[in-house]
Structures are given as C-alpha cells and as structure tokens.
GUKOLFI-56176 format. One record per residue (C-alpha): residue number from 1; residue in one letter; chain; x, y, z. Coordinates in steps of 0.2 Angstrom, whole numbers. Example, Ala and Ser with C-alpha at 12.3 -4.5 7.8 and 13.67 -1.06 7.14 Angstrom:
residues 2
+-------+-------+------+-------+-------+-------+
| torvo | bavex | gugu |  east | north |    up |
+-------+-------+------+-------+-------+-------+
|     1 |     A |    A |    62 |   -22 |    39 |
|     2 |     S |    A |    68 |    -5 |    36 |
+-------+-------+------+-------+-------+-------+
//
This chain:
residues 343
+-------+-------+------+-------+-------+-------+
| torvo | bavex | gugu |  east | north |    up |
+-------+-------+------+-------+-------+-------+
|     1 |     X |    A |   -98 |    62 |    -2 |
|     2 |     X |    A |  -114 |    68 |   -12 |
|     3 |     X |    A |  -111 |    85 |    -2 |
|     4 |     X |    A |   -96 |    87 |   -12 |
|     5 |     X |    A |  -104 |    84 |   -29 |
|     6 |     X |    A |  -100 |    65 |   -29 |
|     7 |     X |    A |  -114 |    54 |   -36 |
|     8 |     X |    A |  -113 |    38 |   -26 |
|     9 |     X |    A |  -120 |    21 |   -32 |
|    10 |     X |    A |  -121 |     6 |   -21 |
|    11 |     X |    A |  -124 |   -13 |   -27 |
|    12 |     X |    A |  -127 |   -28 |   -17 |
|    13 |     X |    A |  -115 |   -41 |   -18 |
|    14 |     X |    A |  -119 |   -57 |   -11 |
|    15 |     X |    A |  -106 |   -69 |    -7 |
|    16 |     X |    A |  -106 |   -86 |   -15 |
|    17 |     X |    A |   -95 |  -101 |   -14 |
|    18 |     X |    A |   -78 |  -105 |   -25 |
|    19 |     X |    A |   -87 |  -115 |   -38 |
|    20 |     X |    A |  -101 |  -103 |   -41 |
|    21 |     X |    A |   -88 |   -88 |   -41 |
|    22 |     X |    A |   -78 |   -96 |   -54 |
|    23 |     X |    A |   -94 |   -99 |   -64 |
|    24 |     X |    A |   -99 |   -82 |   -63 |
|    25 |     X |    A |   -82 |   -76 |   -68 |
|    26 |     X |    A |   -80 |   -86 |   -84 |
|    27 |     X |    A |   -99 |   -84 |   -88 |
|    28 |     X |    A |   -95 |   -65 |   -88 |
|    29 |     X |    A |   -80 |   -65 |   -98 |
|    30 |     X |    A |   -66 |   -65 |   -84 |
|    31 |     X |    A |   -55 |   -79 |   -88 |
|    32 |     X |    A |   -44 |   -74 |   -72 |
|    33 |     X |    A |   -55 |   -81 |   -59 |
|    34 |     X |    A |   -55 |   -71 |   -44 |
|    35 |     X |    A |   -66 |   -68 |   -29 |
|    36 |     X |    A |   -67 |   -49 |   -30 |
|    37 |     X |    A |   -78 |   -50 |   -47 |
|    38 |     X |    A |   -96 |   -44 |   -44 |
|    39 |     X |    A |  -107 |   -45 |   -59 |
|    40 |     X |    A |  -119 |   -33 |   -51 |
|    41 |     X |    A |  -106 |   -20 |   -50 |
|    42 |     X |    A |  -101 |   -24 |   -69 |
|    43 |     X |    A |  -119 |   -21 |   -73 |
|    44 |     X |    A |  -120 |    -5 |   -63 |
|    45 |     X |    A |  -104 |     2 |   -72 |
|    46 |     X |    A |  -111 |    -2 |   -89 |
|    47 |     X |    A |  -128 |     6 |   -85 |
|    48 |     X |    A |  -120 |    22 |   -78 |
|    49 |     X |    A |  -109 |    24 |   -94 |
|    50 |     X |    A |  -124 |    22 |  -105 |
|    51 |     X |    A |  -134 |    34 |   -96 |
|    52 |     X |    A |  -122 |    48 |   -92 |
|    53 |     X |    A |  -111 |    59 |  -102 |
|    54 |     X |    A |   -95 |    57 |   -94 |
|    55 |     X |    A |   -77 |    67 |   -98 |
|    56 |     X |    A |   -67 |    53 |   -91 |
|    57 |     X |    A |   -67 |    36 |   -83 |
|    58 |     X |    A |   -55 |    32 |   -69 |
|    59 |     X |    A |   -52 |    15 |   -62 |
|    60 |     X |    A |   -44 |    12 |   -46 |
|    61 |     X |    A |   -34 |    -3 |   -45 |
|    62 |     X |    A |   -36 |   -19 |   -57 |
|    63 |     X |    A |   -49 |   -27 |   -46 |
|    64 |     X |    A |   -60 |   -12 |   -48 |
|    65 |     X |    A |   -55 |   -11 |   -68 |
|    66 |     X |    A |   -61 |   -28 |   -71 |
|    67 |     X |    A |   -79 |   -22 |   -69 |
|    68 |     X |    A |   -78 |   -10 |   -85 |
|    69 |     X |    A |   -82 |   -15 |  -102 |
|    70 |     X |    A |   -67 |   -20 |  -114 |
|    71 |     X |    A |   -70 |    -3 |  -124 |
|    72 |     X |    A |   -74 |    13 |  -118 |
|    73 |     X |    A |   -81 |    28 |  -126 |
|    74 |     X |    A |   -72 |    42 |  -117 |
|    75 |     X |    A |   -54 |    45 |  -111 |
|    76 |     X |    A |   -49 |    32 |   -97 |
|    77 |     X |    A |   -36 |    31 |   -84 |
|    78 |     X |    A |   -31 |    17 |   -73 |
|    79 |     X |    A |   -23 |    20 |   -57 |
|    80 |     X |    A |   -14 |     3 |   -56 |
|    81 |     X |    A |    -3 |     8 |   -41 |
|    82 |     X |    A |     9 |    -6 |   -39 |
|    83 |     X |    A |    10 |   -23 |   -50 |
|    84 |     X |    A |     1 |   -36 |   -40 |
|    85 |     X |    A |     9 |   -50 |   -52 |
|    86 |     X |    A |    26 |   -44 |   -47 |
|    87 |     X |    A |    22 |   -44 |   -29 |
|    88 |     X |    A |    17 |   -62 |   -30 |
|    89 |     X |    A |    33 |   -65 |   -40 |
|    90 |     X |    A |    44 |   -59 |   -27 |
|    91 |     X |    A |    34 |   -69 |   -13 |
|    92 |     X |    A |    37 |   -84 |   -23 |
|    93 |     X |    A |    55 |   -80 |   -24 |
|    94 |     X |    A |    57 |   -78 |    -5 |
|    95 |     X |    A |    44 |   -91 |     1 |
|    96 |     X |    A |    43 |  -105 |   -13 |
|    97 |     X |    A |    25 |  -107 |   -10 |
|    98 |     X |    A |    16 |  -115 |   -25 |
|    99 |     X |    A |     1 |  -104 |   -21 |
|   100 |     X |    A |    12 |   -88 |   -24 |
|   101 |     X |    A |    18 |   -95 |   -41 |
|   102 |     X |    A |     0 |   -98 |   -46 |
|   103 |     X |    A |    -6 |   -81 |   -42 |
|   104 |     X |    A |     8 |   -73 |   -51 |
|   105 |     X |    A |     3 |   -83 |   -66 |
|   106 |     X |    A |   -15 |   -79 |   -65 |
|   107 |     X |    A |   -13 |   -60 |   -60 |
|   108 |     X |    A |     0 |   -57 |   -74 |
|   109 |     X |    A |   -13 |   -62 |   -87 |
|   110 |     X |    A |   -26 |   -51 |   -79 |
|   111 |     X |    A |   -14 |   -36 |   -78 |
|   112 |     X |    A |    -9 |   -37 |   -97 |
|   113 |     X |    A |   -26 |   -39 |  -103 |
|   114 |     X |    A |   -33 |   -25 |   -93 |
|   115 |     X |    A |   -19 |   -13 |   -96 |
|   116 |     X |    A |   -23 |   -13 |  -114 |
|   117 |     X |    A |   -40 |    -7 |  -111 |
|   118 |     X |    A |   -34 |    11 |  -105 |
|   119 |     X |    A |   -28 |    27 |  -112 |
|   120 |     X |    A |   -16 |    31 |   -98 |
|   121 |     X |    A |   -10 |    20 |   -83 |
|   122 |     X |    A |    -3 |    28 |   -67 |
|   123 |     X |    A |    10 |    17 |   -57 |
|   124 |     X |    A |    15 |    21 |   -40 |
|   125 |     X |    A |    34 |    18 |   -42 |
|   126 |     X |    A |    47 |    17 |   -56 |
|   127 |     X |    A |    50 |    -2 |   -53 |
|   128 |     X |    A |    30 |    -5 |   -56 |
|   129 |     X |    A |    31 |     6 |   -71 |
|   130 |     X |    A |    44 |    -4 |   -79 |
|   131 |     X |    A |    36 |   -20 |   -76 |
|   132 |     X |    A |    19 |   -13 |   -82 |
|   133 |     X |    A |    27 |    -8 |   -99 |
|   134 |     X |    A |    36 |   -25 |  -100 |
|   135 |     X |    A |    18 |   -33 |   -99 |
|   136 |     X |    A |     9 |   -22 |  -110 |
|   137 |     X |    A |    22 |   -15 |  -123 |
|   138 |     X |    A |    16 |     1 |  -130 |
|   139 |     X |    A |     5 |     7 |  -115 |
|   140 |     X |    A |     8 |    24 |  -109 |
|   141 |     X |    A |    12 |    22 |   -91 |
|   142 |     X |    A |    16 |    37 |   -81 |
|   143 |     X |    A |    20 |    39 |   -62 |
|   144 |     X |    A |     8 |    45 |   -49 |
|   145 |     X |    A |    17 |    42 |   -32 |
|   146 |     X |    A |     9 |    40 |   -15 |
|   147 |     X |    A |     6 |    55 |    -6 |
|   148 |     X |    A |     2 |    59 |    12 |
|   149 |     X |    A |   -12 |    69 |    22 |
|   150 |     X |    A |     1 |    81 |    30 |
|   151 |     X |    A |   -14 |    89 |    42 |
|   152 |     X |    A |   -19 |    71 |    48 |
|   153 |     X |    A |    -2 |    65 |    50 |
|   154 |     X |    A |     9 |    77 |    59 |
|   155 |     X |    A |    21 |    77 |    74 |
|   156 |     X |    A |    13 |    75 |    90 |
|   157 |     X |    A |    28 |    74 |   103 |
|   158 |     X |    A |    16 |    75 |   118 |
|   159 |     X |    A |     9 |    58 |   115 |
|   160 |     X |    A |    26 |    48 |   114 |
|   161 |     X |    A |    28 |    34 |   127 |
|   162 |     X |    A |    46 |    29 |   131 |
|   163 |     X |    A |    54 |    14 |   124 |
|   164 |     X |    A |    38 |    12 |   112 |
|   165 |     X |    A |    41 |     4 |    94 |
|   166 |     X |    A |    27 |     4 |    82 |
|   167 |     X |    A |    24 |    -7 |    65 |
|   168 |     X |    A |     9 |    -2 |    56 |
|   169 |     X |    A |    -1 |    -9 |    42 |
|   170 |     X |    A |   -15 |   -21 |    37 |
|   171 |     X |    A |   -10 |   -36 |    47 |
|   172 |     X |    A |   -19 |   -48 |    35 |
|   173 |     X |    A |    -8 |   -42 |    21 |
|   174 |     X |    A |     5 |   -55 |    17 |
|   175 |     X |    A |    20 |   -43 |    16 |
|   176 |     X |    A |    15 |   -36 |    33 |
|   177 |     X |    A |    11 |   -52 |    42 |
|   178 |     X |    A |    28 |   -59 |    36 |
|   179 |     X |    A |    37 |   -43 |    42 |
|   180 |     X |    A |    29 |   -44 |    59 |
|   181 |     X |    A |    33 |   -62 |    62 |
|   182 |     X |    A |    51 |   -59 |    57 |
|   183 |     X |    A |    53 |   -44 |    67 |
|   184 |     X |    A |    46 |   -52 |    82 |
|   185 |     X |    A |    57 |   -68 |    81 |
|   186 |     X |    A |    73 |   -61 |    75 |
|   187 |     X |    A |    75 |   -44 |    80 |
|   188 |     X |    A |    63 |   -40 |    96 |
|   189 |     X |    A |    73 |   -52 |   108 |
|   190 |     X |    A |    89 |   -41 |   104 |
|   191 |     X |    A |    79 |   -25 |   108 |
|   192 |     X |    A |    72 |   -32 |   125 |
|   193 |     X |    A |    89 |   -39 |   131 |
|   194 |     X |    A |    96 |   -21 |   129 |
|   195 |     X |    A |    78 |   -12 |   134 |
|   196 |     X |    A |    69 |   -25 |   145 |
|   197 |     X |    A |    55 |   -12 |   147 |
|   198 |     X |    A |    52 |   -10 |   128 |
|   199 |     X |    A |    35 |   -12 |   120 |
|   200 |     X |    A |    31 |   -16 |   102 |
|   201 |     X |    A |    15 |   -12 |    95 |
|   202 |     X |    A |     9 |   -21 |    79 |
|   203 |     X |    A |    -5 |    -9 |    74 |
|   204 |     X |    A |   -18 |   -12 |    61 |
|   205 |     X |    A |   -34 |   -21 |    56 |
|   206 |     X |    A |   -38 |   -39 |    52 |
|   207 |     X |    A |   -23 |   -47 |    60 |
|   208 |     X |    A |   -20 |   -64 |    53 |
|   209 |     X |    A |   -20 |   -79 |    65 |
|   210 |     X |    A |    -1 |   -80 |    64 |
|   211 |     X |    A |     1 |   -61 |    69 |
|   212 |     X |    A |   -13 |   -62 |    83 |
|   213 |     X |    A |    -2 |   -77 |    90 |
|   214 |     X |    A |    13 |   -65 |    91 |
|   215 |     X |    A |     4 |   -55 |   106 |
|   216 |     X |    A |    15 |   -58 |   122 |
|   217 |     X |    A |    14 |   -47 |   137 |
|   218 |     X |    A |    29 |   -55 |   144 |
|   219 |     X |    A |    39 |   -50 |   130 |
|   220 |     X |    A |    30 |   -33 |   128 |
|   221 |     X |    A |    21 |   -37 |   111 |
|   222 |     X |    A |     4 |   -30 |   108 |
|   223 |     X |    A |    -6 |   -34 |    93 |
|   224 |     X |    A |   -20 |   -20 |    93 |
|   225 |     X |    A |   -31 |   -25 |    78 |
|   226 |     X |    A |   -42 |   -12 |    72 |
|   227 |     X |    A |   -39 |     6 |    79 |
|   228 |     X |    A |   -49 |    21 |    78 |
|   229 |     X |    A |   -35 |    33 |    72 |
|   230 |     X |    A |   -19 |    25 |    66 |
|   231 |     X |    A |   -10 |    41 |    68 |
|   232 |     X |    A |   -14 |    40 |    86 |
|   233 |     X |    A |    -5 |    24 |    89 |
|   234 |     X |    A |     9 |    30 |    79 |
|   235 |     X |    A |    11 |    45 |    89 |
|   236 |     X |    A |    14 |    34 |   104 |
|   237 |     X |    A |    30 |    28 |    95 |
|   238 |     X |    A |    48 |    35 |    98 |
|   239 |     X |    A |    53 |    23 |    84 |
|   240 |     X |    A |    44 |    17 |    70 |
|   241 |     X |    A |    49 |     2 |    60 |
|   242 |     X |    A |    45 |    -7 |    43 |
|   243 |     X |    A |    53 |   -23 |    42 |
|   244 |     X |    A |    45 |   -29 |    25 |
|   245 |     X |    A |    55 |   -42 |    17 |
|   246 |     X |    A |    45 |   -43 |     0 |
|   247 |     X |    A |    32 |   -32 |    -9 |
|   248 |     X |    A |    31 |   -19 |   -21 |
|   249 |     X |    A |    25 |    -2 |   -23 |
|   250 |     X |    A |    29 |    14 |   -11 |
|   251 |     X |    A |    25 |    10 |     7 |
|   252 |     X |    A |    13 |    22 |    14 |
|   253 |     X |    A |    18 |    17 |    32 |
|   254 |     X |    A |    35 |    25 |    28 |
|   255 |     X |    A |    28 |    41 |    21 |
|   256 |     X |    A |    16 |    42 |    37 |
|   257 |     X |    A |    30 |    39 |    49 |
|   258 |     X |    A |    39 |    53 |    41 |
|   259 |     X |    A |    25 |    64 |    41 |
|   260 |     X |    A |    23 |    60 |    60 |
|   261 |     X |    A |    40 |    66 |    62 |
|   262 |     X |    A |    46 |    49 |    69 |
|   263 |     X |    A |    64 |    42 |    69 |
|   264 |     X |    A |    62 |    26 |    58 |
|   265 |     X |    A |    71 |    10 |    55 |
|   266 |     X |    A |    66 |     2 |    39 |
|   267 |     X |    A |    71 |   -12 |    26 |
|   268 |     X |    A |    77 |   -10 |     9 |
|   269 |     X |    A |    60 |   -16 |     2 |
|   270 |     X |    A |    51 |    -4 |    14 |
|   271 |     X |    A |    61 |    11 |     6 |
|   272 |     X |    A |    60 |     6 |   -12 |
|   273 |     X |    A |    56 |    21 |   -23 |
|   274 |     X |    A |    54 |    33 |    -9 |
|   275 |     X |    A |    65 |    48 |   -10 |
|   276 |     X |    A |    70 |    48 |     9 |
|   277 |     X |    A |    90 |    47 |    12 |
|   278 |     X |    A |    96 |    35 |    24 |
|   279 |     X |    A |   106 |    41 |    37 |
|   280 |     X |    A |    98 |    59 |    36 |
|   281 |     X |    A |    79 |    55 |    37 |
|   282 |     X |    A |    79 |    37 |    43 |
|   283 |     X |    A |    90 |    22 |    46 |
|   284 |     X |    A |    91 |     7 |    34 |
|   285 |     X |    A |    93 |   -10 |    39 |
|   286 |     X |    A |    95 |   -26 |    29 |
|   287 |     X |    A |    97 |   -40 |    42 |
|   288 |     X |    A |    91 |   -43 |    59 |
|   289 |     X |    A |   106 |   -38 |    67 |
|   290 |     X |    A |   107 |   -22 |    59 |
|   291 |     X |    A |    88 |   -19 |    63 |
|   292 |     X |    A |    91 |   -23 |    82 |
|   293 |     X |    A |   106 |   -12 |    83 |
|   294 |     X |    A |    98 |     3 |    75 |
|   295 |     X |    A |    82 |     2 |    85 |
|   296 |     X |    A |    92 |     1 |   101 |
|   297 |     X |    A |   103 |    16 |    95 |
|   298 |     X |    A |    89 |    27 |    92 |
|   299 |     X |    A |    80 |    21 |   108 |
|   300 |     X |    A |    95 |    28 |   117 |
|   301 |     X |    A |    98 |    43 |   109 |
|   302 |     X |    A |    83 |    56 |   110 |
|   303 |     X |    A |    93 |    70 |   102 |
|   304 |     X |    A |    96 |    59 |    86 |
|   305 |     X |    A |    79 |    55 |    86 |
|   306 |     X |    A |    73 |    72 |    86 |
|   307 |     X |    A |    85 |    77 |    71 |
|   308 |     X |    A |    80 |    63 |    61 |
|   309 |     X |    A |    61 |    65 |    64 |
|   310 |     X |    A |    62 |    84 |    59 |
|   311 |     X |    A |    72 |    79 |    42 |
|   312 |     X |    A |    59 |    66 |    38 |
|   313 |     X |    A |    44 |    78 |    40 |
|   314 |     X |    A |    53 |    90 |    29 |
|   315 |     X |    A |    56 |    79 |    16 |
|   316 |     X |    A |    39 |    73 |    14 |
|   317 |     X |    A |    32 |    91 |    15 |
|   318 |     X |    A |    44 |    94 |    -1 |
|   319 |     X |    A |    40 |    79 |   -10 |
|   320 |     X |    A |    25 |    69 |    -5 |
|   321 |     X |    A |    10 |    80 |    -1 |
|   322 |     X |    A |    -7 |    75 |    -7 |
|   323 |     X |    A |    -9 |    92 |   -16 |
|   324 |     X |    A |     5 |    89 |   -26 |
|   325 |     X |    A |    -1 |    72 |   -32 |
|   326 |     X |    A |   -19 |    80 |   -35 |
|   327 |     X |    A |   -12 |    92 |   -47 |
|   328 |     X |    A |    -4 |    78 |   -57 |
|   329 |     X |    A |   -20 |    68 |   -58 |
|   330 |     X |    A |   -30 |    83 |   -63 |
|   331 |     X |    A |   -18 |    87 |   -76 |
|   332 |     X |    A |   -21 |    69 |   -84 |
|   333 |     X |    A |   -39 |    72 |   -83 |
|   334 |     X |    A |   -39 |    87 |   -93 |
|   335 |     X |    A |   -28 |    80 |  -106 |
|   336 |     X |    A |   -40 |    64 |  -108 |
|   337 |     X |    A |   -57 |    75 |  -106 |
|   338 |     X |    A |   -67 |    75 |  -123 |
|   339 |     X |    A |   -56 |    62 |  -130 |
|   340 |     X |    A |   -72 |    50 |  -133 |
|   341 |     X |    A |   -80 |    65 |  -143 |
|   342 |     X |    A |   -66 |    68 |  -154 |
|   343 |     X |    A |   -64 |    50 |  -160 |
+-------+-------+------+-------+-------+-------+
//
C-alpha cells in the first residue's frame, strides 16, 4: 500500500477481559461500551491529526469512527454503510432475543452521537439513509452504494459443476448463519428430493458452530470455511442463493453473483435496495416452498440459467462498477477539501 502513496500506521491492540474493556471505554469517554474500541488506536489517530496537514478525514464505519476526536479541524466524511442499529432491530423483531434488543438500544445511541460529528455521511442504501436521517435530523446523509470489482468477479462457465448451489458470506455473521440454517432445514430437502445428486456449498470464513454443524455428506451439504478466493468457489455454482431473512444494506453477495454471470434465487431482504429486476436478472423467493421450486427450476433449465446470468452481469456493469462509486467518493472529497482552513 505504501507503494501507492498510502501511509500505513499500525498499533498494538492487546485483548482484555469484558470488565477491563468496559472500564477503558468509559474512561476514554465512550459510554457505548463495545469490544471494538482500542485506546491505542484513538491515540494514534489523535497524534496523526496533530502532526500532519490533512485535506479530508475519512472514517470507514462507526466502529472505526469512534476512535476520532469529537471535533475535527478538517472536512470529514463517515462511510456509515448500513445502519447497525436497524439491523439489530430487525433481528429483534424476527427472533425476539433480548440480546438483540439491548444491542439495538446501545448502538442506536452510538450512531446518533457519532453521526453528529461528521460533515458528510454516506449510507449504502435508501432504507439506511432514511434511518440515519431519523436518528440525526439535520445531518447530510448521501448515498454511496456498494460496487463490485468486475475484473475479479466475472463469468467463468468452464468451472461450473453440475447441480451445485452456493451460498457465500462470512458465516459467523448473524444474518448469514441464520439464512444458512433456514435454507438447509427448510429448502434443501426439497431440492435433494428432485435432484438427489445436488450439492450445497456454504462458502465463507469463520463458520459459527451452528453453521459448521450443517455439514452433511449424506445430504450433499459442504461447509468450506475460509477459502483462498471466494470467486473460485462461486464459479462452481450453477445457481447462487441468498436466503437472508433479516439484515440491512446492500448485499455484496448478490452483486458478486450477478457479476459472475450466475443465475440466482434471492430473498426480498437480500434484494433490498439493489436495482436488479426479478424475472429478468434473478428470481425472487419469499418462502421455503418458493425457494425450493425456483432453485429446482433453474437446475433443470440450462438455457434459462444462461439468459438470466447474462442479464445480471449486464446490469451490474451498468450500475455497480467500482469506478462509478469511486467517482462519487472523489467528488465528496473535493467538496470537503480545505473546509478546515476556511472556518
């Protein structure tokens, strides 16, 4: 990265117990106690801001933004992506777990406090944008949708393996773990009944114990864990699925599947705020029965898979390239640059 003109600073971040972590959050003025706050990182950020002359401060997500000072002397932008509190609220509505309600309450306060510190906030999708504006009235919240690397994620039909279905994502992440379990329990038996040789790959790092337990050779379910290149695993699929039941923001797995030129079956949550057209670019399924029927239909119809995959690839080329998103971010930088000198 330094070869590209990027200055890289690293800090040692020793892990501590829960009580010690709570104390250091409170001692450093972070009332929203969380395991991601690192005092050493906050000190490094403060030192760098004092030593250097910067045009813009860019914070990536609220868990990073919490390490910056309350007042910044230069123009600042927070790439907030999705609203974490909204994600926990939806999880609470679905699962009614007290932990989700408590996380919603805590992170909601954290978000509202941090949003007020930045000149610009970038949300990933309209739903998240609306929630951020509601939490922090008066804040300027614009959209910076996810993009996809069209060179690294591209069609590779020569790697397809017959009757292979892939669901990708970080498998310790709550919505992914929940979706994997639901799909294996409620949908996969339907598929195997019609396609006994079908294989399901749950591909992604850090599978939770619940996801790891889904592996079953007899039922054709494989849990890969970390893989060298996720696109190589996705390329094996003839159908990609995204069966998320809750969550927020744009789902990269859907954009990446489209860039790979693969036919997809996705849930309404997975498609939220993504401009891909059901029936043309992918198939939408809201229930276990619909998921099963549509996955089977695609497994049995190669021509339709090819048509749908090509349409999806064309759509992301037009709307979701990284180059397009970089231009939006650069325009934001240009607007903010020098703001600190003028105030």
